[in-house]
PATISE-375336 format. One record per residue (C-alpha): residue number from 1; residue in three letters; chain; y, x, z. Coordinates in Angstrom, 3 decimals. Example, Ala and Ser with C-alpha at 12.3 -4.5 7.8 and 13.67 -1.06 7.14 Angstrom:
2
(1; ALA; A; (-4.500; 12.300; 7.800))
(2; SER; A; (-1.060; 13.670; 7.140))
! end
This chain:
532
(1; MET; A; (0.000; 0.000; 0.000))
(2; SER; A; (3.440; 1.309; -0.882))
(3; SER; A; (6.065; 2.152; 1.699))
(4; THR; A; (8.068; -1.046; 0.749))
(5; ALA; A; (4.972; -3.221; 1.197))
(6; ASP; A; (4.270; -1.555; 4.495))
(7; LEU; A; (7.790; -2.358; 5.514))
(8; LEU; A; (7.586; -6.058; 4.615))
(9; ILE; A; (3.931; -6.959; 5.275))
(10; GLU; A; (2.391; -5.710; 8.456))
(11; GLU; A; (-1.217; -5.817; 9.580))
(12; ASP; A; (-0.573; -8.868; 11.788))
(13; ASP; A; (0.673; -10.765; 8.749))
(14; ILE; A; (-2.605; -10.588; 6.793))
(15; PRO; A; (-4.167; -13.785; 8.219))
(16; TYR; A; (-0.995; -15.685; 7.324))
(17; GLU; A; (-0.980; -14.187; 3.847))
(18; GLU; A; (-4.592; -15.237; 3.337))
(19; ASP; A; (-3.753; -18.721; 4.561))
(20; LEU; A; (-0.888; -18.909; 2.049))
(21; PHE; A; (-3.185; -17.650; -0.709))
(22; ARG; A; (-5.385; -20.686; -0.119))
(23; ASN; A; (-2.465; -23.194; 0.555))
(24; ARG; A; (0.625; -21.866; -1.202))
(25; TYR; A; (2.289; -25.324; -1.283))
(26; SER; A; (1.676; -26.133; 2.382))
(27; LEU; A; (4.967; -26.366; 4.296))
(28; LYS; A; (3.179; -25.995; 7.635))
(29; CYS; A; (1.593; -22.694; 6.528))
(30; TRP; A; (4.948; -21.285; 5.520))
(31; LEU; A; (6.622; -22.457; 8.734))
(32; ARG; A; (3.855; -20.879; 10.868))
(33; TYR; A; (4.210; -17.621; 8.970))
(34; ILE; A; (8.005; -17.656; 9.302))
(35; GLU; A; (7.787; -18.381; 13.021))
(36; HIS; A; (5.316; -15.513; 13.484))
(37; LYS; A; (7.463; -13.151; 11.425))
(38; THR; A; (10.624; -14.076; 13.286))
(39; GLN; A; (9.029; -13.438; 16.691))
(40; SER; A; (7.070; -10.299; 15.813))
(41; SER; A; (9.317; -8.441; 13.393))
(42; LYS; A; (12.667; -6.893; 14.078))
(43; ASN; A; (13.229; -6.374; 10.376))
(44; ILE; A; (15.701; -9.071; 9.227))
(45; ALA; A; (15.106; -8.268; 5.568))
(46; SER; A; (11.432; -9.154; 5.840))
(47; VAL; A; (12.243; -12.563; 7.334))
(48; ASN; A; (14.795; -13.207; 4.578))
(49; LEU; A; (12.274; -12.208; 1.923))
(50; LEU; A; (9.657; -14.509; 3.414))
(51; TYR; A; (12.103; -17.453; 3.312))
(52; GLN; A; (12.880; -16.655; -0.311))
(53; ARG; A; (9.160; -16.584; -1.187))
(54; ALA; A; (8.697; -19.938; 0.547))
(55; LEU; A; (11.652; -21.506; -1.250))
(56; ARG; A; (10.385; -20.333; -4.641))
(57; GLU; A; (7.230; -22.283; -3.972))
(58; LEU; A; (8.887; -25.257; -2.207))
(59; PRO; A; (12.461; -25.482; -3.542))
(60; GLY; A; (12.708; -29.148; -2.571))
(61; SER; A; (12.094; -28.592; 1.149))
(62; TYR; A; (15.175; -29.552; 3.129))
(63; LYS; A; (13.735; -28.075; 6.327))
(64; LEU; A; (13.204; -24.632; 4.756))
(65; TRP; A; (16.644; -24.522; 3.179))
(66; TYR; A; (18.379; -25.687; 6.355))
(67; GLN; A; (16.641; -23.079; 8.538))
(68; TYR; A; (17.217; -20.329; 5.984))
(69; LEU; A; (20.924; -21.080; 5.541))
(70; LYS; A; (21.482; -21.276; 9.292))
(71; LEU; A; (19.728; -17.923; 9.636))
(72; ARG; A; (21.874; -16.310; 6.942))
(73; ARG; A; (25.067; -17.777; 8.433))
(74; GLY; A; (24.100; -16.384; 11.814))
(75; GLN; A; (23.510; -12.929; 10.295))
(76; ALA; A; (27.039; -12.959; 8.854))
(77; ALA; A; (28.730; -14.428; 11.896))
(78; LYS; A; (29.391; -11.105; 13.668))
(79; LYS; A; (30.676; -9.339; 10.583))
(80; CYS; A; (34.147; -9.275; 9.029))
(81; VAL; A; (34.744; -11.928; 6.358))
(82; THR; A; (35.351; -9.159; 3.829))
(83; ASP; A; (31.793; -7.825; 4.279))
(84; PRO; A; (29.617; -8.169; 1.125))
(85; LEU; A; (27.072; -10.088; 3.191))
(86; TYR; A; (29.378; -13.117; 3.137))
(87; GLU; A; (29.239; -13.247; -0.649))
(88; GLU; A; (25.431; -12.989; -0.530))
(89; VAL; A; (25.305; -15.973; 1.827))
(90; ASN; A; (27.674; -17.902; -0.471))
(91; LYS; A; (25.224; -17.351; -3.331))
(92; CYS; A; (22.378; -18.600; -1.138))
(93; PHE; A; (24.333; -21.805; -0.484))
(94; ARG; A; (25.003; -22.322; -4.183))
(95; ARG; A; (21.292; -21.884; -4.963))
(96; ALA; A; (20.391; -24.311; -2.211))
(97; LEU; A; (22.803; -26.957; -3.500))
(98; VAL; A; (21.068; -26.981; -6.854))
(99; PHE; A; (18.228; -28.759; -5.044))
(100; MET; A; (19.960; -30.086; -1.898))
(101; ASN; A; (23.106; -31.618; -3.423))
(102; LYS; A; (22.374; -34.998; -1.819))
(103; MET; A; (22.084; -33.560; 1.666))
(104; PRO; A; (25.401; -33.887; 3.590))
(105; ARG; A; (24.377; -31.418; 6.283))
(106; ILE; A; (23.959; -28.619; 3.703))
(107; TRP; A; (27.388; -29.365; 2.270))
(108; ILE; A; (28.903; -29.329; 5.756))
(109; LEU; A; (27.342; -25.912; 6.474))
(110; TYR; A; (28.619; -24.523; 3.180))
(111; CYS; A; (32.135; -25.954; 3.449))
(112; THR; A; (32.664; -24.852; 7.044))
(113; PHE; A; (31.376; -21.386; 6.086))
(114; LEU; A; (33.947; -21.189; 3.282))
(115; VAL; A; (36.696; -22.437; 5.608))
(116; LYS; A; (35.960; -19.516; 7.914))
(117; GLN; A; (36.429; -17.118; 4.983))
(118; ARG; A; (39.899; -18.551; 4.318))
(119; PHE; A; (39.176; -19.255; 0.650))
(120; ILE; A; (41.538; -22.046; -0.425))
(121; THR; A; (40.711; -22.917; -4.027))
(122; ARG; A; (36.991; -22.208; -3.712))
(123; THR; A; (36.765; -24.238; -0.509))
(124; ARG; A; (38.674; -27.143; -2.052))
(125; HIS; A; (36.325; -27.130; -5.034))
(126; ALA; A; (33.340; -27.113; -2.681))
(127; PHE; A; (34.690; -30.149; -0.805))
(128; ASP; A; (35.370; -31.935; -4.093))
(129; ASP; A; (31.851; -31.145; -5.310))
(130; ALA; A; (30.446; -32.502; -2.071))
(131; LEU; A; (32.342; -35.770; -2.492))
(132; ARG; A; (31.189; -36.089; -6.088))
(133; SER; A; (27.563; -35.362; -5.233))
(134; LEU; A; (27.132; -37.439; -2.106))
(135; PRO; A; (26.971; -41.244; -2.080))
(136; ILE; A; (30.150; -42.865; -0.792))
(137; THR; A; (28.389; -43.994; 2.378))
(138; GLN; A; (28.125; -40.293; 3.379))
(139; HIS; A; (31.761; -39.405; 2.644))
(140; TYR; A; (32.855; -40.136; 6.188))
(141; ARG; A; (31.030; -36.941; 7.239))
(142; ILE; A; (32.965; -34.772; 4.776))
(143; TRP; A; (36.537; -36.080; 4.948))
(144; PRO; A; (37.367; -35.070; 8.555))
(145; ILE; A; (36.375; -31.449; 7.819))
(146; TYR; A; (38.248; -31.531; 4.510))
(147; LEU; A; (41.455; -32.797; 6.102))
(148; LYS; A; (41.184; -30.308; 8.951))
(149; PHE; A; (40.842; -27.500; 6.399))
(150; LEU; A; (43.987; -28.631; 4.563))
(151; HIS; A; (46.035; -28.537; 7.768))
(152; LEU; A; (45.083; -24.867; 8.239))
(153; HIS; A; (47.076; -23.840; 5.161))
(154; ASP; A; (50.588; -24.376; 3.879))
(155; ILE; A; (49.639; -26.209; 0.695))
(156; PRO; A; (51.632; -29.481; 0.871))
(157; GLU; A; (51.169; -30.553; -2.736))
(158; THR; A; (47.389; -30.197; -2.545))
(159; THR; A; (47.250; -31.807; 0.873))
(160; ILE; A; (49.278; -34.818; -0.248))
(161; ARG; A; (47.083; -35.396; -3.298))
(162; VAL; A; (43.903; -35.121; -1.240))
(163; TYR; A; (45.308; -37.509; 1.382))
(164; GLU; A; (46.137; -40.049; -1.328))
(165; ARG; A; (42.514; -39.852; -2.522))
(166; TYR; A; (41.279; -40.249; 1.047))
(167; LEU; A; (43.403; -43.353; 1.629))
(168; LYS; A; (41.671; -45.126; -1.242))
(169; ILE; A; (38.548; -45.382; 0.896))
(170; ALA; A; (40.260; -45.352; 4.323))
(171; PRO; A; (43.608; -47.171; 3.970))
(172; GLN; A; (43.634; -47.752; 7.736))
(173; ASP; A; (44.440; -44.035; 8.184))
(174; ALA; A; (47.707; -44.205; 6.245))
(175; GLU; A; (49.625; -43.142; 9.348))
(176; LEU; A; (47.935; -39.715; 9.138))
(177; LEU; A; (49.575; -39.112; 5.768))
(178; VAL; A; (52.943; -40.362; 7.053))
(179; GLU; A; (52.803; -37.982; 10.015))
(180; TYR; A; (51.857; -35.086; 7.731))
(181; LEU; A; (54.678; -35.853; 5.299))
(182; LYS; A; (57.134; -35.936; 8.186))
(183; SER; A; (55.849; -32.579; 9.426))
(184; VAL; A; (56.435; -30.931; 6.019))
(185; ASP; A; (59.828; -32.627; 5.575))
(186; ARG; A; (58.727; -34.778; 2.638))
(187; LEU; A; (60.609; -37.725; 4.086))
(188; ASP; A; (61.160; -39.652; 0.878))
(189; LEU; A; (57.428; -39.912; 0.204))
(190; ALA; A; (56.797; -40.585; 3.913))
(191; CYS; A; (59.138; -43.576; 3.766))
(192; ILE; A; (57.444; -44.913; 0.640))
(193; HIS; A; (54.036; -44.843; 2.342))
(194; LEU; A; (55.469; -46.239; 5.582))
(195; SER; A; (57.094; -49.038; 3.581))
(196; ASN; A; (53.705; -49.885; 2.071))
(197; ILE; A; (52.237; -49.999; 5.577))
(198; VAL; A; (54.823; -52.400; 7.010))
(199; ASN; A; (54.539; -54.676; 3.993))
(200; ASP; A; (50.763; -54.897; 4.355))
(201; SER; A; (50.091; -57.876; 6.607))
(202; ASN; A; (46.450; -56.786; 7.048))
(203; PHE; A; (47.265; -53.274; 8.276))
(204; ILE; A; (46.203; -52.477; 11.847))
(205; SER; A; (47.688; -49.322; 13.344))
(206; ARG; A; (45.156; -46.810; 14.653))
(207; GLU; A; (47.827; -45.627; 17.107))
(208; GLY; A; (48.388; -49.115; 18.465))
(209; LYS; A; (51.862; -49.548; 16.990))
(210; THR; A; (53.107; -53.051; 16.267))
(211; ASN; A; (54.533; -53.938; 12.894))
(212; HIS; A; (58.082; -54.100; 14.207))
(213; GLU; A; (57.661; -50.619; 15.784))
(214; LEU; A; (56.657; -49.320; 12.358))
(215; TRP; A; (59.710; -51.060; 10.870))
(216; HIS; A; (61.912; -49.404; 13.467))
(217; GLU; A; (60.360; -46.011; 12.686))
(218; LEU; A; (60.936; -46.527; 8.962))
(219; CYS; A; (64.562; -47.573; 9.447))
(220; SER; A; (65.152; -44.649; 11.801))
(221; ILE; A; (63.897; -42.114; 9.243))
(222; VAL; A; (65.949; -43.669; 6.444))
(223; ALA; A; (69.100; -43.882; 8.602))
(224; LYS; A; (68.914; -40.290; 9.834))
(225; ASN; A; (68.146; -38.734; 6.440))
(226; PRO; A; (70.270; -40.427; 3.745))
(227; SER; A; (70.277; -37.316; 1.537))
(228; LYS; A; (66.484; -36.895; 1.673))
(229; VAL; A; (65.384; -40.516; 1.285))
(230; THR; A; (66.406; -41.694; -2.175))
(231; SER; A; (63.547; -43.899; -3.337))
(232; LEU; A; (64.232; -46.786; -0.945))
(233; ASN; A; (67.264; -49.047; -0.775))
(234; ALA; A; (68.338; -48.632; 2.847))
(235; GLU; A; (70.484; -51.761; 2.907))
(236; LEU; A; (67.801; -53.978; 1.366))
(237; LEU; A; (65.234; -52.508; 3.752))
(238; VAL; A; (67.306; -53.254; 6.860))
(239; ARG; A; (68.198; -56.765; 5.740))
(240; GLU; A; (64.528; -57.517; 5.173))
(241; GLY; A; (63.785; -56.146; 8.638))
(242; VAL; A; (66.495; -58.306; 10.231))
(243; GLU; A; (65.014; -61.364; 8.541))
(244; LYS; A; (61.459; -60.553; 9.659))
(245; TYR; A; (62.312; -59.371; 13.185))
(246; PRO; A; (65.477; -61.109; 14.395))
(247; ASP; A; (64.809; -59.915; 17.955))
(248; GLN; A; (65.417; -56.336; 16.703))
(249; ALA; A; (68.533; -57.201; 14.683))
(250; GLY; A; (70.885; -55.095; 16.813))
(251; ALA; A; (68.896; -51.871; 16.447))
(252; LEU; A; (68.303; -52.452; 12.716))
(253; TRP; A; (71.982; -53.091; 11.931))
(254; CYS; A; (72.953; -49.979; 13.906))
(255; SER; A; (70.434; -47.916; 11.934))
(256; LEU; A; (71.980; -49.094; 8.640))
(257; ALA; A; (75.484; -48.219; 9.844))
(258; ASP; A; (74.166; -44.840; 11.006))
(259; TYR; A; (72.754; -44.311; 7.500))
(260; TYR; A; (76.191; -44.751; 5.924))
(261; ILE; A; (77.880; -42.624; 8.600))
(262; ARG; A; (75.524; -39.712; 7.966))
(263; ASP; A; (76.106; -40.157; 4.244))
(264; GLY; A; (79.873; -39.966; 4.784))
(265; CYS; A; (80.507; -43.577; 3.702))
(266; PHE; A; (82.651; -44.565; 6.694))
(267; GLU; A; (84.168; -47.702; 5.183))
(268; GLN; A; (80.742; -49.049; 4.297))
(269; ALA; A; (79.569; -48.284; 7.831))
(270; ARG; A; (82.507; -50.256; 9.239))
(271; ASP; A; (81.708; -53.161; 6.902))
(272; VAL; A; (78.114; -53.135; 8.157))
(273; TYR; A; (79.260; -53.290; 11.776))
(274; GLU; A; (81.618; -56.170; 10.962))
(275; GLU; A; (78.914; -58.118; 9.130))
(276; ALA; A; (76.457; -57.496; 11.945))
(277; MET; A; (78.883; -58.786; 14.581))
(278; ARG; A; (79.443; -61.895; 12.470))
(279; THR; A; (75.735; -62.651; 12.038))
(280; VAL; A; (73.781; -61.648; 15.185))
(281; ARG; A; (72.667; -64.491; 17.439))
(282; THR; A; (72.266; -62.867; 20.848))
(283; VAL; A; (74.783; -61.316; 23.218))
(284; ARG; A; (72.400; -58.372; 23.720))
(285; ASP; A; (72.433; -57.515; 20.004))
(286; PHE; A; (76.178; -58.083; 19.794))
(287; THR; A; (76.839; -55.744; 22.730))
(288; GLN; A; (74.667; -53.042; 21.176))
(289; ILE; A; (76.479; -53.316; 17.833))
(290; PHE; A; (79.967; -53.612; 19.339))
(291; ASP; A; (79.483; -50.541; 21.534))
(292; ALA; A; (78.161; -48.555; 18.553))
(293; CYS; A; (81.118; -49.654; 16.421))
(294; ALA; A; (83.626; -48.786; 19.158))
(295; HIS; A; (82.029; -45.356; 19.594))
(296; PHE; A; (82.151; -44.809; 15.824))
(297; MET; A; (85.858; -45.714; 15.726))
(298; GLU; A; (86.616; -43.387; 18.646))
(299; GLU; A; (84.809; -40.526; 16.896))
(300; LEU; A; (86.796; -41.159; 13.706))
(301; ILE; A; (90.065; -41.114; 15.643))
(302; ASN; A; (89.121; -37.883; 17.449))
(303; ALA; A; (88.139; -36.238; 14.166))
(304; GLU; A; (91.419; -37.305; 12.595))
(305; LEU; A; (93.391; -35.983; 15.562))
(306; GLU; A; (91.662; -32.622; 15.285))
(307; ALA; A; (92.519; -32.479; 11.582))
(308; GLN; A; (96.101; -33.632; 12.120))
(309; HIS; A; (97.552; -30.120; 12.188))
(310; LYS; A; (96.478; -29.703; 8.541))
(311; SER; A; (98.667; -32.601; 7.429))
(312; ASP; A; (102.076; -33.914; 8.433))
(313; SER; A; (101.087; -37.527; 7.749))
(314; ASN; A; (100.129; -39.823; 10.642))
(315; PHE; A; (99.191; -42.707; 8.375))
(316; ASN; A; (95.417; -42.366; 8.844))
(317; ILE; A; (95.678; -42.092; 12.621))
(318; ASP; A; (97.974; -45.119; 12.843))
(319; LEU; A; (95.605; -47.137; 10.652))
(320; LEU; A; (92.554; -46.150; 12.677))
(321; MET; A; (94.302; -46.911; 15.963))
(322; ALA; A; (95.373; -50.316; 14.660))
(323; ARG; A; (91.800; -51.093; 13.626))
(324; PHE; A; (90.459; -49.970; 16.996))
(325; GLU; A; (92.953; -52.102; 18.928))
(326; ASN; A; (92.192; -55.068; 16.685))
(327; LEU; A; (88.481; -54.625; 17.408))
(328; MET; A; (89.099; -54.636; 21.153))
(329; ASP; A; (91.370; -57.688; 20.913))
(330; ARG; A; (88.768; -59.635; 18.932))
(331; ARG; A; (85.907; -58.992; 21.350))
(332; PRO; A; (86.173; -62.294; 23.322))
(333; LEU; A; (86.363; -64.278; 20.082))
(334; LEU; A; (83.409; -62.418; 18.588))
(335; ILE; A; (81.272; -63.077; 21.674))
(336; ASN; A; (82.270; -66.732; 21.501))
(337; SER; A; (81.114; -66.799; 17.871))
(338; VAL; A; (77.734; -65.378; 18.915))
(339; LEU; A; (77.287; -68.100; 21.534))
(340; LEU; A; (78.212; -70.786; 19.012))
(341; ARG; A; (75.683; -69.401; 16.535))
(342; GLN; A; (73.106; -69.696; 19.302))
(343; ASN; A; (74.065; -73.319; 19.918))
(344; PRO; A; (76.688; -74.885; 17.632))
(345; HIS; A; (76.580; -78.049; 19.797))
(346; ASN; A; (77.982; -76.288; 22.872))
(347; VAL; A; (81.188; -78.195; 23.626))
(348; TYR; A; (82.248; -75.750; 26.355))
(349; GLU; A; (82.253; -72.821; 23.927))
(350; TRP; A; (84.237; -74.778; 21.322))
(351; LEU; A; (86.856; -75.574; 23.941))
(352; LYS; A; (86.878; -71.934; 25.019))
(353; ARG; A; (87.349; -70.873; 21.384))
(354; ALA; A; (90.330; -73.166; 21.027))
(355; GLU; A; (91.807; -71.621; 24.177))
(356; LEU; A; (91.283; -68.104; 22.790))
(357; CYS; A; (93.206; -69.083; 19.639))
(358; LYS; A; (96.054; -70.823; 21.472))
(359; ASN; A; (98.657; -68.434; 20.053))
(360; ASN; A; (97.736; -69.491; 16.519))
(361; PRO; A; (98.150; -73.293; 16.159))
(362; GLU; A; (96.691; -73.365; 12.654))
(363; GLU; A; (93.542; -71.597; 13.866))
(364; VAL; A; (93.290; -73.970; 16.834))
(365; GLU; A; (93.446; -76.948; 14.488))
(366; ARG; A; (90.768; -75.442; 12.232))
(367; THR; A; (88.607; -74.769; 15.293))
(368; PHE; A; (88.849; -78.343; 16.578))
(369; GLU; A; (88.238; -79.788; 13.126))
(370; LYS; A; (85.153; -77.648; 12.646))
(371; ALA; A; (83.944; -78.475; 16.165))
(372; VAL; A; (84.110; -82.257; 15.832))
(373; LYS; A; (82.292; -82.040; 12.483))
(374; THR; A; (79.612; -79.708; 13.859))
(375; VAL; A; (78.685; -81.042; 17.285))
(376; ASN; A; (75.854; -83.549; 17.239))
(377; ALA; A; (76.169; -86.023; 20.101))
(378; LYS; A; (72.387; -86.119; 20.518))
(379; LEU; A; (72.228; -82.335; 20.943))
(380; GLN; A; (75.501; -81.813; 22.757))
(381; LEU; A; (75.925; -79.446; 25.678))
(382; GLY; A; (78.900; -80.934; 27.455))
(383; LYS; A; (80.653; -84.062; 26.232))
(384; LEU; A; (81.724; -84.689; 22.667))
(385; SER; A; (84.416; -87.016; 23.996))
(386; SER; A; (86.123; -84.120; 25.839))
(387; LEU; A; (86.328; -82.267; 22.504))
(388; TRP; A; (88.073; -85.186; 20.769))
(389; ILE; A; (90.425; -85.646; 23.725))
(390; ALA; A; (91.343; -81.952; 23.770))
(391; TYR; A; (91.941; -82.105; 20.000))
(392; ALA; A; (94.374; -84.999; 20.408))
(393; VAL; A; (96.085; -83.391; 23.412))
(394; PHE; A; (96.640; -80.270; 21.317))
(395; PHE; A; (98.703; -82.280; 18.806))
(396; GLU; A; (100.494; -84.017; 21.668))
(397; GLN; A; (101.535; -80.659; 23.077))
(398; GLN; A; (102.748; -79.684; 19.617))
(399; GLY; A; (104.918; -82.804; 19.587))
(400; GLN; A; (102.892; -84.378; 16.767))
(401; LEU; A; (102.081; -87.781; 18.254))
(402; LYS; A; (101.254; -89.274; 14.900))
(403; LYS; A; (98.485; -86.721; 14.320))
(404; ALA; A; (97.294; -87.167; 17.903))
(405; ARG; A; (96.902; -90.919; 17.325))
(406; GLU; A; (95.025; -90.236; 14.081))
(407; VAL; A; (92.616; -88.017; 15.997))
(408; PHE; A; (92.092; -90.729; 18.625))
(409; GLU; A; (91.434; -93.270; 15.865))
(410; ARG; A; (88.728; -91.000; 14.467))
(411; ALA; A; (87.384; -90.374; 17.963))
(412; LEU; A; (86.814; -94.107; 18.498))
(413; LEU; A; (84.269; -94.092; 15.663))
(414; ALA; A; (82.196; -91.142; 16.898))
(415; PRO; A; (78.533; -91.901; 17.848))
(416; TYR; A; (78.680; -91.155; 21.582))
(417; PRO; A; (75.461; -91.313; 23.592))
(418; LYS; A; (77.075; -93.134; 26.534))
(419; VAL; A; (79.619; -95.921; 26.880))
(420; ASP; A; (81.525; -93.867; 29.427))
(421; ASP; A; (82.338; -91.276; 26.736))
(422; LEU; A; (84.074; -93.839; 24.533))
(423; ALA; A; (85.794; -95.307; 27.581))
(424; SER; A; (87.184; -91.842; 28.388))
(425; VAL; A; (88.627; -91.604; 24.877))
(426; TYR; A; (90.369; -94.982; 25.206))
(427; CYS; A; (91.742; -94.088; 28.628))
(428; SER; A; (92.951; -90.668; 27.454))
(429; TRP; A; (94.725; -92.269; 24.516))
(430; ALA; A; (96.415; -94.728; 26.819))
(431; GLU; A; (97.427; -91.911; 29.171))
(432; MET; A; (98.982; -90.030; 26.263))
(433; GLU; A; (101.036; -93.095; 25.359))
(434; LEU; A; (102.124; -93.362; 28.977))
(435; ARG; A; (103.225; -89.715; 29.015))
(436; SER; A; (105.265; -90.520; 25.925))
(437; LYS; A; (106.684; -93.601; 27.709))
(438; LYS; A; (105.137; -95.934; 25.143))
(439; TRP; A; (104.010; -98.599; 27.645))
(440; GLN; A; (103.315; -101.268; 25.090))
(441; LYS; A; (101.216; -98.916; 22.927))
(442; ALA; A; (99.171; -97.966; 25.982))
(443; LEU; A; (98.466; -101.650; 26.672))
(444; GLN; A; (97.550; -102.225; 23.040))
(445; VAL; A; (95.035; -99.379; 23.173))
(446; ILE; A; (93.367; -100.770; 26.299))
(447; LYS; A; (93.323; -104.302; 24.900))
(448; ARG; A; (91.457; -102.971; 21.848))
(449; ALA; A; (88.871; -101.461; 24.168))
(450; VAL; A; (88.195; -104.667; 26.140))
(451; LYS; A; (88.071; -106.938; 23.117))
(452; LYS; A; (84.690; -108.642; 22.883))
(453; PRO; A; (82.598; -107.951; 19.760))
(454; ALA; A; (81.762; -110.798; 17.386))
(455; LEU; A; (78.138; -110.842; 18.551))
(456; LYS; A; (77.138; -110.881; 22.177))
(457; THR; A; (75.465; -107.632; 23.290))
(458; ASP; A; (73.767; -106.359; 26.396))
(459; TYR; A; (75.713; -103.547; 28.092))
(460; TYR; A; (72.486; -101.702; 28.944))
(461; ASP; A; (70.900; -102.040; 25.496))
(462; GLU; A; (71.020; -98.444; 24.218))
(463; SER; A; (69.958; -99.534; 20.753))
(464; GLU; A; (73.464; -100.982; 20.375))
(465; THR; A; (76.369; -98.694; 19.551))
(466; VAL; A; (78.735; -97.802; 22.364))
(467; GLN; A; (81.581; -99.412; 20.379))
(468; ASN; A; (79.897; -102.812; 20.874))
(469; ARG; A; (79.344; -102.277; 24.602))
(470; VAL; A; (82.581; -100.614; 25.730))
(471; TYR; A; (84.239; -103.986; 26.443))
(472; LYS; A; (82.264; -104.070; 29.700))
(473; SER; A; (83.266; -100.586; 30.804))
(474; LEU; A; (84.543; -100.577; 34.369))
(475; LYS; A; (86.645; -97.496; 33.661))
(476; VAL; A; (88.555; -99.265; 30.894))
(477; TRP; A; (89.042; -102.475; 32.908))
(478; SER; A; (90.257; -100.496; 35.944))
(479; MET; A; (92.906; -98.809; 33.825))
(480; TYR; A; (93.801; -102.138; 32.229))
(481; ALA; A; (94.349; -103.598; 35.691))
(482; ASP; A; (96.503; -100.648; 36.728))
(483; LEU; A; (98.636; -100.960; 33.584))
(484; GLU; A; (99.167; -104.672; 34.094))
(485; GLU; A; (100.115; -104.111; 37.734))
(486; SER; A; (102.635; -101.503; 36.666))
(487; PHE; A; (104.095; -103.017; 33.488))
(488; GLY; A; (102.808; -106.593; 33.179))
(489; THR; A; (103.502; -109.871; 34.948))
(490; PHE; A; (101.675; -111.349; 37.908))
(491; GLU; A; (99.959; -113.868; 35.647))
(492; SER; A; (98.803; -111.252; 33.147))
(493; CYS; A; (97.574; -109.030; 35.955))
(494; LYS; A; (95.758; -111.945; 37.602))
(495; GLU; A; (94.155; -112.801; 34.285))
(496; VAL; A; (92.751; -109.246; 33.989))
(497; TYR; A; (91.187; -109.380; 37.437))
(498; GLU; A; (89.691; -112.794; 36.704))
(499; LYS; A; (88.070; -111.451; 33.551))
(500; ILE; A; (86.634; -108.549; 35.538))
(501; LEU; A; (85.096; -111.047; 37.959))
(502; ASP; A; (83.759; -113.145; 35.093))
(503; LEU; A; (82.062; -110.071; 33.558))
(504; ARG; A; (80.561; -109.327; 36.981))
(505; ILE; A; (81.547; -105.655; 36.892))
(506; ALA; A; (83.925; -105.719; 39.842))
(507; THR; A; (83.529; -103.103; 42.561))
(508; PRO; A; (84.495; -103.605; 46.230))
(509; GLN; A; (87.620; -101.552; 45.667))
(510; LEU; A; (88.710; -103.686; 42.721))
(511; ILE; A; (88.182; -106.851; 44.747))
(512; ILE; A; (90.266; -105.391; 47.592))
(513; ASN; A; (93.026; -104.519; 45.100))
(514; TYR; A; (92.930; -108.063; 43.699))
(515; THR; A; (93.114; -109.730; 47.105))
(516; MET; A; (96.009; -107.483; 48.124))
(517; LEU; A; (97.805; -108.424; 44.905))
(518; LEU; A; (97.293; -112.118; 45.626))
(519; GLU; A; (98.423; -111.760; 49.241))
(520; SER; A; (101.533; -109.892; 48.159))
(521; LYS; A; (102.439; -112.941; 46.040))
(522; ASN; A; (101.516; -115.389; 48.883))
(523; HIS; A; (98.447; -116.736; 47.086))
(524; PHE; A; (96.376; -116.788; 50.259))
(525; GLU; A; (93.850; -119.419; 49.194))
(526; GLU; A; (93.083; -117.596; 45.985))
(527; SER; A; (92.951; -114.350; 47.926))
(528; PHE; A; (90.319; -115.810; 50.238))
(529; LYS; A; (88.367; -117.188; 47.274))
(530; ALA; A; (88.419; -113.787; 45.467))
(531; SER; A; (87.208; -111.931; 48.558))
(532; ALA; A; (84.437; -114.485; 49.071))
! end
């Protein structure tokens, strides 16, 4: 036997060789021989050669290939990646994959071995070959290693393209690509993918983020990087977000304004703040936007003051200061507008708005006119009647009694929910006439109120309009009695009290007043009868 044969086949190996001679295609025989050789021989080359002999006979054995490749990887593990042994092992893997290309574990061994060698193109090709060779149900074992490999190297273009391929089979991992794009400062593409995520109603975040959190993240990136994000329309994006998530309106509007500020479009930013303050529906959102706008204006003024020494003109500073003061002056009115957008049927806020505009009569008139047309008596918060009365009193204070009477005439036709509301309008009209010393007009107003309708109605029948039931209002009759006592005759006054008794709406106090009136005129018998 030659010296090479002596080196590779020892005396202890002969029984195994004879066994193989009789059963050359028996996997068990080869495995027994390999196990014996591994334990008895310290010569690595002889073990390698035995594996190669076995694989020539049984090239389709997964077990042989797997053990052999693990052995060869282990032999190279302690050597430098530039050692020629690494290239020998690479060749072994390529030979194995000719037969084992459907085995994911072999591909994983090969790909991770290449990753260790820091080959970029060759490793990428190996991963791509693995994905092409393996059925799609096995791809989940390859992709995590592939993506991890890409993050080890600064190859953004390749990484992005591979991620886009990966998302075709795992769209639920789209956030991974977004995070990567943000890390490599590819913000425009990150926003495009994030936009696709938020517009996908079926998307479920792996990180537990809600859809409105993703919207906020998208708007934040767009707002802070106007020069880098060019593919998306920031304004359209924010408006869509405000429509979908009204509870986040304040933050979204501020992000749009911030976008224009960073882009140097200060006038557009101011327009955004103004529009936002005119449209938000909660005081919380308004406060957030107003404070941001005020801070923006202060920063503009400070920047202009710092630049003032370069120019002798104070025009810009004066203009900015005027705008800032105007903003501060309008704050109460803007808050009032927010509350009215919340509930346009809030009588108290309409009255407050009229008070805020008291220095501008034309605006007060427009406010009252809009209020009485807007407030629905069935949804009112407060009393619609107090709004009509305040409207008429406004004209009275302006010295326009004719317009005040026109308002009262319109007020009498309003659909009040309670008789007492209409009674208050009649009484307020009469009081206005009294303040103007128009006694007869006051009496005429009250007489209109107590005039019986053509058809008899039940005072407590709420299906009837209040206009048909007001004739029984105690408030109106009490004022009628007072007016007759003050400006009428004894007979006319007595007639009013008798009608009150006939309608059976008299109170103890009214009866006392009537008896005292009769006693003062020496009508004692009638006084006794009235008190009875």
